[in-house]
PDBQT receptor file of N, H, CA, C and O in Angstrom, charges set to zero:
ATOM      1  N   UNK A   1      -6.717   9.286 -13.773  1.00  0.00    +0.000 N 
ATOM      2  CA  UNK A   1      -5.235   9.098 -14.268  1.00  0.00    +0.000 C 
ATOM      3  C   UNK A   1      -5.642   7.639 -14.670  1.00  0.00    +0.000 C 
ATOM      4  O   UNK A   1      -6.172   6.857 -13.880  1.00  0.00    +0.000 OA
ATOM      5  N   UNK A   2      -5.332   7.337 -16.031  1.00  0.00    +0.000 N 
ATOM      6  H   UNK A   2      -4.902   7.973 -16.673  1.00  0.00    +0.000 HD
ATOM      7  CA  UNK A   2      -5.072   6.171 -16.792  1.00  0.00    +0.000 C 
ATOM      8  C   UNK A   2      -3.649   5.460 -16.347  1.00  0.00    +0.000 C 
ATOM      9  O   UNK A   2      -2.595   6.093 -16.282  1.00  0.00    +0.000 OA
ATOM     10  N   UNK A   3      -3.750   4.277 -16.097  1.00  0.00    +0.000 N 
ATOM     11  H   UNK A   3      -4.605   3.763 -16.150  1.00  0.00    +0.000 HD
ATOM     12  CA  UNK A   3      -2.491   3.774 -15.762  1.00  0.00    +0.000 C 
ATOM     13  C   UNK A   3      -2.498   2.364 -16.676  1.00  0.00    +0.000 C 
ATOM     14  O   UNK A   3      -3.348   1.474 -16.648  1.00  0.00    +0.000 OA
ATOM     15  N   UNK A   4      -1.259   2.443 -17.511  1.00  0.00    +0.000 N 
ATOM     16  H   UNK A   4      -0.568   3.166 -17.534  1.00  0.00    +0.000 HD
ATOM     17  CA  UNK A   4      -1.192   1.197 -18.287  1.00  0.00    +0.000 C 
ATOM     18  C   UNK A   4      -0.707  -0.140 -17.469  1.00  0.00    +0.000 C 
ATOM     19  O   UNK A   4      -0.800  -1.293 -17.888  1.00  0.00    +0.000 OA
ATOM     20  N   UNK A   5      -0.298   0.177 -16.507  1.00  0.00    +0.000 N 
ATOM     21  H   UNK A   5      -0.223   1.115 -16.166  1.00  0.00    +0.000 HD
ATOM     22  CA  UNK A   5      -0.025  -1.044 -15.831  1.00  0.00    +0.000 C 
ATOM     23  C   UNK A   5      -0.752  -1.744 -14.685  1.00  0.00    +0.000 C 
ATOM     24  O   UNK A   5      -0.383  -2.743 -14.067  1.00  0.00    +0.000 OA
ATOM     25  N   UNK A   6      -2.012  -0.917 -14.506  1.00  0.00    +0.000 N 
ATOM     26  H   UNK A   6      -2.311  -0.105 -15.008  1.00  0.00    +0.000 HD
ATOM     27  CA  UNK A   6      -3.137  -1.323 -13.503  1.00  0.00    +0.000 C 
ATOM     28  C   UNK A   6      -3.418  -2.591 -13.585  1.00  0.00    +0.000 C 
ATOM     29  O   UNK A   6      -3.577  -3.106 -12.479  1.00  0.00    +0.000 OA
ATOM     30  N   UNK A   7      -3.534  -3.255 -14.429  1.00  0.00    +0.000 N 
ATOM     31  H   UNK A   7      -3.405  -2.836 -15.328  1.00  0.00    +0.000 HD
ATOM     32  CA  UNK A   7      -4.001  -4.842 -14.340  1.00  0.00    +0.000 C 
ATOM     33  C   UNK A   7      -2.947  -5.812 -13.780  1.00  0.00    +0.000 C 
ATOM     34  O   UNK A   7      -3.230  -6.644 -12.918  1.00  0.00    +0.000 OA
ATOM     35  N   UNK A   8      -1.472  -5.642 -14.413  1.00  0.00    +0.000 N 
ATOM     36  H   UNK A   8      -1.242  -4.966 -15.113  1.00  0.00    +0.000 HD
ATOM     37  CA  UNK A   8      -0.522  -6.188 -13.613  1.00  0.00    +0.000 C 
ATOM     38  C   UNK A   8      -0.318  -5.766 -12.048  1.00  0.00    +0.000 C 
ATOM     39  O   UNK A   8      -0.229  -6.615 -11.161  1.00  0.00    +0.000 OA
ATOM     40  N   UNK A   9      -0.261  -4.499 -11.834  1.00  0.00    +0.000 N 
ATOM     41  H   UNK A   9      -0.333  -3.810 -12.555  1.00  0.00    +0.000 HD
ATOM     42  CA  UNK A   9       0.002  -4.129 -10.687  1.00  0.00    +0.000 C 
ATOM     43  C   UNK A   9      -1.000  -4.274  -9.761  1.00  0.00    +0.000 C 
ATOM     44  O   UNK A   9      -0.745  -4.285  -8.557  1.00  0.00    +0.000 OA
ATOM     45  N   UNK A  10      -2.334  -4.409 -10.280  1.00  0.00    +0.000 N 
ATOM     46  H   UNK A  10      -2.541  -4.401 -11.258  1.00  0.00    +0.000 HD
ATOM     47  CA  UNK A  10      -3.331  -4.977  -9.141  1.00  0.00    +0.000 C 
ATOM     48  C   UNK A  10      -3.367  -6.320  -8.950  1.00  0.00    +0.000 C 
ATOM     49  O   UNK A  10      -3.887  -6.676  -7.892  1.00  0.00    +0.000 OA
ATOM     50  N   UNK A  11      -2.880  -7.333  -9.819  1.00  0.00    +0.000 N 
ATOM     51  H   UNK A  11      -2.457  -7.044 -10.678  1.00  0.00    +0.000 HD
ATOM     52  CA  UNK A  11      -2.568  -8.580  -9.405  1.00  0.00    +0.000 C 
ATOM     53  C   UNK A  11      -1.612  -8.671  -8.482  1.00  0.00    +0.000 C 
ATOM     54  O   UNK A  11      -1.771  -9.615  -7.708  1.00  0.00    +0.000 OA
ATOM     55  N   UNK A  12      -0.736  -8.053  -8.315  1.00  0.00    +0.000 N 
ATOM     56  H   UNK A  12      -0.606  -7.286  -8.943  1.00  0.00    +0.000 HD
ATOM     57  CA  UNK A  12       0.350  -7.938  -7.228  1.00  0.00    +0.000 C 
ATOM     58  C   UNK A  12       0.125  -7.099  -5.913  1.00  0.00    +0.000 C 
ATOM     59  O   UNK A  12       0.877  -7.130  -4.939  1.00  0.00    +0.000 OA
ATOM     60  N   UNK A  13      -1.007  -6.356  -6.026  1.00  0.00    +0.000 N 
ATOM     61  H   UNK A  13      -1.618  -6.331  -6.817  1.00  0.00    +0.000 HD
ATOM     62  CA  UNK A  13      -1.042  -5.785  -5.033  1.00  0.00    +0.000 C 
ATOM     63  C   UNK A  13      -1.688  -6.459  -3.743  1.00  0.00    +0.000 C 
ATOM     64  O   UNK A  13      -2.623  -7.250  -3.871  1.00  0.00    +0.000 OA
ATOM     65  N   UNK A  14      -1.206  -6.151  -2.594  1.00  0.00    +0.000 N 
ATOM     66  H   UNK A  14      -0.447  -5.509  -2.490  1.00  0.00    +0.000 HD
ATOM     67  CA  UNK A  14      -1.231  -6.907  -1.298  1.00  0.00    +0.000 C 
ATOM     68  C   UNK A  14      -2.033  -5.841  -0.436  1.00  0.00    +0.000 C 
ATOM     69  O   UNK A  14      -1.979  -5.987   0.785  1.00  0.00    +0.000 OA
ATOM     70  N   UNK A  15      -2.699  -4.888  -0.898  1.00  0.00    +0.000 N 
ATOM     71  H   UNK A  15      -2.742  -4.769  -1.890  1.00  0.00    +0.000 HD
ATOM     72  CA  UNK A  15      -3.548  -4.319  -0.130  1.00  0.00    +0.000 C 
ATOM     73  C   UNK A  15      -5.081  -4.808   0.028  1.00  0.00    +0.000 C 
ATOM     74  O   UNK A  15      -5.744  -5.174  -0.943  1.00  0.00    +0.000 OA
ATOM     75  N   UNK A  16      -5.603  -4.775   1.420  1.00  0.00    +0.000 N 
ATOM     76  H   UNK A  16      -5.065  -4.478   2.208  1.00  0.00    +0.000 HD
ATOM     77  CA  UNK A  16      -6.870  -5.529   1.428  1.00  0.00    +0.000 C 
ATOM     78  C   UNK A  16      -7.871  -4.650   1.794  1.00  0.00    +0.000 C 
ATOM     79  O   UNK A  16      -8.913  -5.171   2.193  1.00  0.00    +0.000 OA
ATOM     80  N   UNK A  17      -7.801  -3.273   1.751  1.00  0.00    +0.000 N 
ATOM     81  H   UNK A  17      -6.955  -2.850   1.426  1.00  0.00    +0.000 HD
ATOM     82  CA  UNK A  17      -8.775  -2.301   1.846  1.00  0.00    +0.000 C 
ATOM     83  C   UNK A  17      -9.564  -2.256   0.447  1.00  0.00    +0.000 C 
ATOM     84  O   UNK A  17      -9.236  -1.706  -0.604  1.00  0.00    +0.000 OA
ATOM     85  N   UNK A  18     -10.725  -3.020   0.768  1.00  0.00    +0.000 N 
ATOM     86  H   UNK A  18     -10.991  -3.467   1.621  1.00  0.00    +0.000 HD
ATOM     87  CA  UNK A  18     -11.788  -3.182  -0.300  1.00  0.00    +0.000 C 
ATOM     88  C   UNK A  18     -12.268  -1.923  -0.946  1.00  0.00    +0.000 C 
ATOM     89  O   UNK A  18     -12.535  -2.026  -2.143  1.00  0.00    +0.000 OA
ATOM     90  N   UNK A  19     -12.403  -0.940  -0.475  1.00  0.00    +0.000 N 
ATOM     91  H   UNK A  19     -12.186  -0.856   0.498  1.00  0.00    +0.000 HD
ATOM     92  CA  UNK A  19     -12.640   0.474  -0.951  1.00  0.00    +0.000 C 
ATOM     93  C   UNK A  19     -11.575   1.292  -1.564  1.00  0.00    +0.000 C 
ATOM     94  O   UNK A  19     -11.798   2.421  -2.002  1.00  0.00    +0.000 OA
ATOM     95  N   UNK A  20     -10.509   0.768  -1.593  1.00  0.00    +0.000 N 
ATOM     96  H   UNK A  20     -10.328  -0.149  -1.237  1.00  0.00    +0.000 HD
ATOM     97  CA  UNK A  20      -9.155   1.673  -2.081  1.00  0.00    +0.000 C 
ATOM     98  C   UNK A  20      -9.439   2.046  -3.651  1.00  0.00    +0.000 C 
ATOM     99  O   UNK A  20      -9.725   1.205  -4.503  1.00  0.00    +0.000 OA
ATOM    100  N   UNK A  21      -9.331   3.221  -3.847  1.00  0.00    +0.000 N 
ATOM    101  H   UNK A  21      -9.098   3.904  -3.155  1.00  0.00    +0.000 HD
ATOM    102  CA  UNK A  21      -9.555   3.760  -5.396  1.00  0.00    +0.000 C 
ATOM    103  C   UNK A  21      -8.252   3.463  -5.945  1.00  0.00    +0.000 C 
ATOM    104  O   UNK A  21      -8.349   2.986  -7.076  1.00  0.00    +0.000 OA
ATOM    105  N   UNK A  22      -7.217   3.568  -5.582  1.00  0.00    +0.000 N 
ATOM    106  H   UNK A  22      -7.138   3.955  -4.664  1.00  0.00    +0.000 HD
ATOM    107  CA  UNK A  22      -5.661   3.545  -6.124  1.00  0.00    +0.000 C 
ATOM    108  C   UNK A  22      -5.246   2.024  -6.148  1.00  0.00    +0.000 C 
ATOM    109  O   UNK A  22      -4.037   1.814  -6.245  1.00  0.00    +0.000 OA
ATOM    110  N   UNK A  23      -6.043   0.992  -6.077  1.00  0.00    +0.000 N 
ATOM    111  H   UNK A  23      -7.025   1.162  -5.999  1.00  0.00    +0.000 HD
ATOM    112  CA  UNK A  23      -5.792   0.003  -6.157  1.00  0.00    +0.000 C 
ATOM    113  C   UNK A  23      -4.990  -0.515  -7.618  1.00  0.00    +0.000 C 
ATOM    114  O   UNK A  23      -5.710  -0.426  -8.612  1.00  0.00    +0.000 OA
ATOM    115  N   UNK A  24      -3.628  -1.028  -7.852  1.00  0.00    +0.000 N 
ATOM    116  H   UNK A  24      -3.043  -1.100  -7.045  1.00  0.00    +0.000 HD
ATOM    117  CA  UNK A  24      -3.185  -1.216  -9.075  1.00  0.00    +0.000 C 
ATOM    118  C   UNK A  24      -2.554  -0.001  -9.578  1.00  0.00    +0.000 C 
ATOM    119  O   UNK A  24      -1.920  -0.117 -10.627  1.00  0.00    +0.000 OA
ATOM    120  N   UNK A  25      -2.611   1.098  -9.043  1.00  0.00    +0.000 N 
ATOM    121  H   UNK A  25      -3.127   1.193  -8.191  1.00  0.00    +0.000 HD
ATOM    122  CA  UNK A  25      -2.179   2.544  -9.522  1.00  0.00    +0.000 C 
ATOM    123  C   UNK A  25      -1.001   2.847  -8.580  1.00  0.00    +0.000 C 
ATOM    124  O   UNK A  25      -1.164   3.707  -7.715  1.00  0.00    +0.000 OA
ATOM    125  N   UNK A  26      -0.148   2.378  -8.656  1.00  0.00    +0.000 N 
ATOM    126  H   UNK A  26      -0.015   1.680  -9.359  1.00  0.00    +0.000 HD
ATOM    127  CA  UNK A  26       1.008   2.428  -7.735  1.00  0.00    +0.000 C 
ATOM    128  C   UNK A  26       1.605   3.788  -7.469  1.00  0.00    +0.000 C 
ATOM    129  O   UNK A  26       2.041   4.007  -6.339  1.00  0.00    +0.000 OA
ATOM    130  N   UNK A  27       1.664   4.680  -8.351  1.00  0.00    +0.000 N 
ATOM    131  H   UNK A  27       1.310   4.502  -9.269  1.00  0.00    +0.000 HD
ATOM    132  CA  UNK A  27       2.275   5.856  -8.209  1.00  0.00    +0.000 C 
ATOM    133  C   UNK A  27       1.365   6.614  -7.284  1.00  0.00    +0.000 C 
ATOM    134  O   UNK A  27       1.758   7.259  -6.313  1.00  0.00    +0.000 OA
ATOM    135  N   UNK A  28       0.009   6.471  -7.700  1.00  0.00    +0.000 N 
ATOM    136  H   UNK A  28      -0.310   5.946  -8.489  1.00  0.00    +0.000 HD
ATOM    137  CA  UNK A  28      -1.085   7.243  -6.839  1.00  0.00    +0.000 C 
ATOM    138  C   UNK A  28      -1.033   6.848  -5.421  1.00  0.00    +0.000 C 
ATOM    139  O   UNK A  28      -1.023   7.690  -4.524  1.00  0.00    +0.000 OA
ATOM    140  N   UNK A  29      -0.996   5.373  -5.171  1.00  0.00    +0.000 N 
ATOM    141  H   UNK A  29      -1.004   4.689  -5.900  1.00  0.00    +0.000 HD
ATOM    142  CA  UNK A  29      -0.970   4.856  -3.690  1.00  0.00    +0.000 C 
ATOM    143  C   UNK A  29       0.132   5.662  -3.089  1.00  0.00    +0.000 C 
ATOM    144  O   UNK A  29      -0.099   6.467  -2.187  1.00  0.00    +0.000 OA
ATOM    145  N   UNK A  30       1.465   5.437  -3.628  1.00  0.00    +0.000 N 
ATOM    146  H   UNK A  30       1.653   4.783  -4.361  1.00  0.00    +0.000 HD
ATOM    147  CA  UNK A  30       2.846   5.848  -2.842  1.00  0.00    +0.000 C 
ATOM    148  C   UNK A  30       2.705   7.401  -2.743  1.00  0.00    +0.000 C 
ATOM    149  O   UNK A  30       3.263   7.942  -1.789  1.00  0.00    +0.000 OA
ATOM    150  N   UNK A  31       2.076   8.101  -3.553  1.00  0.00    +0.000 N 
ATOM    151  H   UNK A  31       1.622   7.661  -4.328  1.00  0.00    +0.000 HD
ATOM    152  CA  UNK A  31       1.873   9.478  -3.475  1.00  0.00    +0.000 C 
ATOM    153  C   UNK A  31       1.074   9.624  -2.215  1.00  0.00    +0.000 C 
ATOM    154  O   UNK A  31       1.496  10.273  -1.257  1.00  0.00    +0.000 OA
ATOM    155  N   UNK A  32       0.013   9.065  -2.227  1.00  0.00    +0.000 N 
ATOM    156  H   UNK A  32      -0.329   8.538  -3.005  1.00  0.00    +0.000 HD
ATOM    157  CA  UNK A  32      -1.130   9.158  -1.137  1.00  0.00    +0.000 C 
ATOM    158  C   UNK A  32      -0.452   8.882   0.346  1.00  0.00    +0.000 C 
ATOM    159  O   UNK A  32      -0.591   9.689   1.264  1.00  0.00    +0.000 OA
ATOM    160  N   UNK A  33       0.321   7.614   0.483  1.00  0.00    +0.000 N 
ATOM    161  H   UNK A  33       0.434   6.958  -0.264  1.00  0.00    +0.000 HD
ATOM    162  CA  UNK A  33       0.576   7.309   1.635  1.00  0.00    +0.000 C 
ATOM    163  C   UNK A  33       1.826   8.107   2.064  1.00  0.00    +0.000 C 
ATOM    164  O   UNK A  33       2.004   8.254   3.273  1.00  0.00    +0.000 OA
ATOM    165  N   UNK A  34       2.815   8.698   1.088  1.00  0.00    +0.000 N 
ATOM    166  H   UNK A  34       2.671   8.578   0.105  1.00  0.00    +0.000 HD
ATOM    167  CA  UNK A  34       3.572   9.503   1.452  1.00  0.00    +0.000 C 
ATOM    168  C   UNK A  34       3.364  10.816   2.173  1.00  0.00    +0.000 C 
ATOM    169  O   UNK A  34       3.964  11.245   3.159  1.00  0.00    +0.000 OA
ATOM    170  N   UNK A  35       2.336  11.393   1.434  1.00  0.00    +0.000 N 
ATOM    171  H   UNK A  35       1.848  11.046   0.634  1.00  0.00    +0.000 HD
ATOM    172  CA  UNK A  35       1.605  12.435   1.919  1.00  0.00    +0.000 C 
ATOM    173  C   UNK A  35       1.244  12.441   3.402  1.00  0.00    +0.000 C 
ATOM    174  O   UNK A  35       1.502  13.381   4.154  1.00  0.00    +0.000 OA
ATOM    175  N   UNK A  36       0.607  11.278   3.771  1.00  0.00    +0.000 N 
ATOM    176  H   UNK A  36       0.397  10.515   3.160  1.00  0.00    +0.000 HD
ATOM    177  CA  UNK A  36       0.450  10.853   5.024  1.00  0.00    +0.000 C 
ATOM    178  C   UNK A  36       1.516  10.070   5.957  1.00  0.00    +0.000 C 
ATOM    179  O   UNK A  36       1.252   9.265   6.851  1.00  0.00    +0.000 OA
ATOM    180  N   UNK A  37       2.981  10.578   5.456  1.00  0.00    +0.000 N 
ATOM    181  H   UNK A  37       3.196  11.232   4.731  1.00  0.00    +0.000 HD
ATOM    182  CA  UNK A  37       3.744  10.057   6.609  1.00  0.00    +0.000 C 
ATOM    183  C   UNK A  37       3.564   8.297   6.770  1.00  0.00    +0.000 C 
ATOM    184  O   UNK A  37       3.841   7.650   7.780  1.00  0.00    +0.000 OA
ATOM    185  N   UNK A  38       3.051   7.789   5.544  1.00  0.00    +0.000 N 
ATOM    186  H   UNK A  38       2.826   8.315   4.724  1.00  0.00    +0.000 HD
ATOM    187  CA  UNK A  38       2.830   6.395   5.636  1.00  0.00    +0.000 C 
ATOM    188  C   UNK A  38       3.682   5.583   4.521  1.00  0.00    +0.000 C 
ATOM    189  O   UNK A  38       4.387   6.089   3.649  1.00  0.00    +0.000 OA
ATOM    190  N   UNK A  39       3.448   4.174   4.759  1.00  0.00    +0.000 N 
ATOM    191  H   UNK A  39       2.876   3.762   5.468  1.00  0.00    +0.000 HD
ATOM    192  CA  UNK A  39       4.020   3.332   3.491  1.00  0.00    +0.000 C 
ATOM    193  C   UNK A  39       2.849   2.597   2.916  1.00  0.00    +0.000 C 
ATOM    194  O   UNK A  39       1.825   2.381   3.564  1.00  0.00    +0.000 OA
ATOM    195  N   UNK A  40       3.012   2.265   1.821  1.00  0.00    +0.000 N 
ATOM    196  H   UNK A  40       3.844   2.440   1.294  1.00  0.00    +0.000 HD
ATOM    197  CA  UNK A  40       1.913   1.299   1.185  1.00  0.00    +0.000 C 
ATOM    198  C   UNK A  40       1.678   0.084   1.575  1.00  0.00    +0.000 C 
ATOM    199  O   UNK A  40       2.733  -0.320   2.063  1.00  0.00    +0.000 OA
ATOM    200  N   UNK A  41       0.879  -0.731   1.633  1.00  0.00    +0.000 N 
ATOM    201  H   UNK A  41       0.022  -0.402   1.236  1.00  0.00    +0.000 HD
ATOM    202  CA  UNK A  41       0.650  -2.149   1.703  1.00  0.00    +0.000 C 
ATOM    203  C   UNK A  41       1.653  -3.102   1.426  1.00  0.00    +0.000 C 
ATOM    204  O   UNK A  41       1.914  -4.061   2.152  1.00  0.00    +0.000 OA
ATOM    205  N   UNK A  42       2.264  -2.794   0.262  1.00  0.00    +0.000 N 
ATOM    206  H   UNK A  42       2.053  -2.014  -0.328  1.00  0.00    +0.000 HD
ATOM    207  CA  UNK A  42       3.047  -3.965  -0.184  1.00  0.00    +0.000 C 
ATOM    208  C   UNK A  42       4.541  -3.696   0.688  1.00  0.00    +0.000 C 
ATOM    209  O   UNK A  42       5.428  -4.513   0.442  1.00  0.00    +0.000 OA
ATOM    210  N   UNK A  43       4.755  -2.958   1.359  1.00  0.00    +0.000 N 
ATOM    211  H   UNK A  43       4.034  -2.294   1.558  1.00  0.00    +0.000 HD
ATOM    212  CA  UNK A  43       5.998  -2.699   2.588  1.00  0.00    +0.000 C 
ATOM    213  C   UNK A  43       5.600  -3.715   3.460  1.00  0.00    +0.000 C 
ATOM    214  O   UNK A  43       6.557  -4.333   3.928  1.00  0.00    +0.000 OA
ATOM    215  N   UNK A  44       4.271  -4.165   3.905  1.00  0.00    +0.000 N 
ATOM    216  H   UNK A  44       3.494  -3.663   3.524  1.00  0.00    +0.000 HD
ATOM    217  CA  UNK A  44       4.288  -4.917   4.882  1.00  0.00    +0.000 C 
ATOM    218  C   UNK A  44       3.806  -6.280   4.701  1.00  0.00    +0.000 C 
ATOM    219  O   UNK A  44       3.295  -6.562   3.617  1.00  0.00    +0.000 OA
ATOM    220  N   UNK A  45       3.907  -7.248   5.700  1.00  0.00    +0.000 N 
ATOM    221  H   UNK A  45       4.322  -7.019   6.581  1.00  0.00    +0.000 HD
ATOM    222  CA  UNK A  45       3.613  -8.547   5.659  1.00  0.00    +0.000 C 
ATOM    223  C   UNK A  45       2.135  -8.793   5.676  1.00  0.00    +0.000 C 
ATOM    224  O   UNK A  45       1.494  -7.806   6.035  1.00  0.00    +0.000 OA
ATOM    225  N   UNK A  46       1.385  -9.922   5.364  1.00  0.00    +0.000 N 
ATOM    226  H   UNK A  46       1.906 -10.724   5.072  1.00  0.00    +0.000 HD
ATOM    227  CA  UNK A  46       0.129  -9.795   5.255  1.00  0.00    +0.000 C 
ATOM    228  C   UNK A  46      -0.339  -9.710   6.841  1.00  0.00    +0.000 C 
ATOM    229  O   UNK A  46      -1.336  -9.018   7.041  1.00  0.00    +0.000 OA
ATOM    230  N   UNK A  47       0.096 -10.157   7.654  1.00  0.00    +0.000 N 
ATOM    231  H   UNK A  47       0.906 -10.720   7.492  1.00  0.00    +0.000 HD
ATOM    232  CA  UNK A  47      -0.372  -9.859   9.080  1.00  0.00    +0.000 C 
ATOM    233  C   UNK A  47      -0.212  -8.206   9.390  1.00  0.00    +0.000 C 
ATOM    234  O   UNK A  47      -1.204  -7.570   9.746  1.00  0.00    +0.000 OA
ATOM    235  N   UNK A  48       0.836  -7.686   9.264  1.00  0.00    +0.000 N 
ATOM    236  H   UNK A  48       1.642  -8.203   8.975  1.00  0.00    +0.000 HD
ATOM    237  CA  UNK A  48       1.087  -6.328   9.266  1.00  0.00    +0.000 C 
ATOM    238  C   UNK A  48       0.117  -5.389   8.679  1.00  0.00    +0.000 C 
ATOM    239  O   UNK A  48      -0.392  -4.436   9.269  1.00  0.00    +0.000 OA
ATOM    240  N   UNK A  49      -0.104  -5.774   7.374  1.00  0.00    +0.000 N 
ATOM    241  H   UNK A  49       0.309  -6.548   6.895  1.00  0.00    +0.000 HD
ATOM    242  CA  UNK A  49      -1.010  -5.002   6.453  1.00  0.00    +0.000 C 
ATOM    243  C   UNK A  49      -2.488  -5.019   6.932  1.00  0.00    +0.000 C 
ATOM    244  O   UNK A  49      -3.138  -3.997   6.708  1.00  0.00    +0.000 OA
ATOM    245  N   UNK A  50      -3.083  -6.027   7.550  1.00  0.00    +0.000 N 
ATOM    246  H   UNK A  50      -2.555  -6.857   7.732  1.00  0.00    +0.000 HD
ATOM    247  CA  UNK A  50      -4.359  -6.280   8.006  1.00  0.00    +0.000 C 
ATOM    248  C   UNK A  50      -4.620  -5.243   9.231  1.00  0.00    +0.000 C 
ATOM    249  O   UNK A  50      -5.776  -4.947   9.534  1.00  0.00    +0.000 OA
ATOM    250  N   UNK A  51      -3.668  -4.783   9.821  1.00  0.00    +0.000 N 
ATOM    251  H   UNK A  51      -2.729  -5.023   9.574  1.00  0.00    +0.000 HD
ATOM    252  CA  UNK A  51      -3.806  -3.826  10.972  1.00  0.00    +0.000 C 
ATOM    253  C   UNK A  51      -4.186  -2.688  10.435  1.00  0.00    +0.000 C 
ATOM    254  O   UNK A  51      -4.714  -1.864  11.181  1.00  0.00    +0.000 OA
ATOM    255  N   UNK A  52      -4.004  -2.370   8.985  1.00  0.00    +0.000 N 
ATOM    256  H   UNK A  52      -3.576  -3.039   8.379  1.00  0.00    +0.000 HD
ATOM    257  CA  UNK A  52      -4.076  -1.117   8.488  1.00  0.00    +0.000 C 
ATOM    258  C   UNK A  52      -3.272   0.140   9.002  1.00  0.00    +0.000 C 
ATOM    259  O   UNK A  52      -3.530   1.247   8.527  1.00  0.00    +0.000 OA
ATOM    260  N   UNK A  53      -2.355  -0.011   9.916  1.00  0.00    +0.000 N 
ATOM    261  H   UNK A  53      -2.146  -0.910  10.302  1.00  0.00    +0.000 HD
ATOM    262  CA  UNK A  53      -1.405   0.612  10.350  1.00  0.00    +0.000 C 
ATOM    263  C   UNK A  53      -0.302   0.864   9.685  1.00  0.00    +0.000 C 
ATOM    264  O   UNK A  53       0.612   0.081   9.943  1.00  0.00    +0.000 OA
ATOM    265  N   UNK A  54      -0.029   1.837   8.776  1.00  0.00    +0.000 N 
ATOM    266  H   UNK A  54      -0.772   2.473   8.567  1.00  0.00    +0.000 HD
ATOM    267  CA  UNK A  54       0.953   2.162   7.387  1.00  0.00    +0.000 C 
ATOM    268  C   UNK A  54       1.870   2.916   7.846  1.00  0.00    +0.000 C 
ATOM    269  O   UNK A  54       2.730   3.332   7.071  1.00  0.00    +0.000 OA
ATOM    270  N   UNK A  55       1.894   3.255   9.183  1.00  0.00    +0.000 N 
ATOM    271  H   UNK A  55       1.195   2.917   9.813  1.00  0.00    +0.000 HD
ATOM    272  CA  UNK A  55       2.960   4.447   9.812  1.00  0.00    +0.000 C 
ATOM    273  C   UNK A  55       4.348   3.647   9.432  1.00  0.00    +0.000 C 
ATOM    274  O   UNK A  55       4.505   2.467   9.116  1.00  0.00    +0.000 OA
ATOM    275  N   UNK A  56       5.219   4.629   9.567  1.00  0.00    +0.000 N 
ATOM    276  H   UNK A  56       5.091   5.587   9.824  1.00  0.00    +0.000 HD
ATOM    277  CA  UNK A  56       6.676   4.126   9.400  1.00  0.00    +0.000 C 
ATOM    278  C   UNK A  56       7.135   3.578  10.430  1.00  0.00    +0.000 C 
ATOM    279  O   UNK A  56       7.994   2.706  10.294  1.00  0.00    +0.000 OA
ATOM    280  N   UNK A  57       6.685   3.948  11.698  1.00  0.00    +0.000 N 
ATOM    281  H   UNK A  57       5.987   4.656  11.809  1.00  0.00    +0.000 HD
ATOM    282  CA  UNK A  57       7.036   3.267  12.777  1.00  0.00    +0.000 C 
ATOM    283  C   UNK A  57       6.557   1.869  13.139  1.00  0.00    +0.000 C 
ATOM    284  O   UNK A  57       7.111   1.087  13.913  1.00  0.00    +0.000 OA
ATOM    285  N   UNK A  58       5.521   1.699  12.503  1.00  0.00    +0.000 N 
ATOM    286  H   UNK A  58       5.071   2.334  11.875  1.00  0.00    +0.000 HD
ATOM    287  CA  UNK A  58       4.818   0.164  12.355  1.00  0.00    +0.000 C 
ATOM    288  C   UNK A  58       5.697  -0.631  11.518  1.00  0.00    +0.000 C 
ATOM    289  O   UNK A  58       5.965  -1.773  11.894  1.00  0.00    +0.000 OA
ATOM    290  N   UNK A  59       6.220  -0.150  10.352  1.00  0.00    +0.000 N 
ATOM    291  H   UNK A  59       6.002   0.777  10.046  1.00  0.00    +0.000 HD
ATOM    292  CA  UNK A  59       7.112  -0.975   9.614  1.00  0.00    +0.000 C 
ATOM    293  C   UNK A  59       8.475  -1.089  10.159  1.00  0.00    +0.000 C 
ATOM    294  O   UNK A  59       9.042  -2.154   9.916  1.00  0.00    +0.000 OA
ATOM    295  N   UNK A  60       9.142  -0.174  10.874  1.00  0.00    +0.000 N 
ATOM    296  H   UNK A  60       8.681   0.691  11.072  1.00  0.00    +0.000 HD
ATOM    297  CA  UNK A  60      10.412  -0.334  11.921  1.00  0.00    +0.000 C 
ATOM    298  C   UNK A  60       9.961  -1.628  12.782  1.00  0.00    +0.000 C 
ATOM    299  O   UNK A  60      10.363  -2.792  12.762  1.00  0.00    +0.000 OA
ATOM    300  N   UNK A  61       9.217  -1.135  13.355  1.00  0.00    +0.000 N 
ATOM    301  H   UNK A  61       8.890  -0.190  13.371  1.00  0.00    +0.000 HD
ATOM    302  CA  UNK A  61       8.788  -2.267  14.503  1.00  0.00    +0.000 C 
ATOM    303  C   UNK A  61       8.633  -3.693  14.095  1.00  0.00    +0.000 C 
ATOM    304  O   UNK A  61       8.950  -4.606  14.858  1.00  0.00    +0.000 OA
ATOM    305  N   UNK A  62       8.069  -3.932  12.705  1.00  0.00    +0.000 N 
ATOM    306  H   UNK A  62       7.811  -3.191  12.085  1.00  0.00    +0.000 HD
ATOM    307  CA  UNK A  62       7.941  -5.131  12.230  1.00  0.00    +0.000 C 
ATOM    308  C   UNK A  62       9.383  -5.857  11.580  1.00  0.00    +0.000 C 
ATOM    309  O   UNK A  62       9.451  -6.938  10.996  1.00  0.00    +0.000 OA
ATOM    310  N   UNK A  63      10.397  -4.983  11.857  1.00  0.00    +0.000 N 
ATOM    311  H   UNK A  63      10.342  -4.105  12.332  1.00  0.00    +0.000 HD
ATOM    312  CA  UNK A  63      11.700  -5.570  11.224  1.00  0.00    +0.000 C 
ATOM    313  C   UNK A  63      12.663  -5.830  12.166  1.00  0.00    +0.000 C 
ATOM    314  O   UNK A  63      13.859  -5.972  11.909  1.00  0.00    +0.000 OA
ATOM    315  N   UNK A  64      11.999  -5.914  13.599  1.00  0.00    +0.000 N 
ATOM    316  H   UNK A  64      11.028  -5.799  13.808  1.00  0.00    +0.000 HD
ATOM    317  CA  UNK A  64      12.936  -6.046  14.884  1.00  0.00    +0.000 C 
ATOM    318  C   UNK A  64      12.453  -7.209  15.444  1.00  0.00    +0.000 C 
ATOM    319  O   UNK A  64      12.946  -7.645  16.485  1.00  0.00    +0.000 OA
TER     320      UNK A  64
C-alpha cells in the first residue's frame, strides 16, 4: 500500500522497533495493533515504548 504521508508520519513515529514494516504508515500500524488488542507506540512515553508491551493494560498502568 502506498501512503502519501509516509515521510511526514515517519518523522513523527516514536516506534523504536527497527524491523517495523509499518513505520510511517499509521493506518496499517493502528489496524495491526488493534487486531492484536494493543496500541501503537505513539500512545506511550519513550520509556514505556521501549518495553514493547503495547497492551491496553500497560497503557492504563502508565496513566496512574
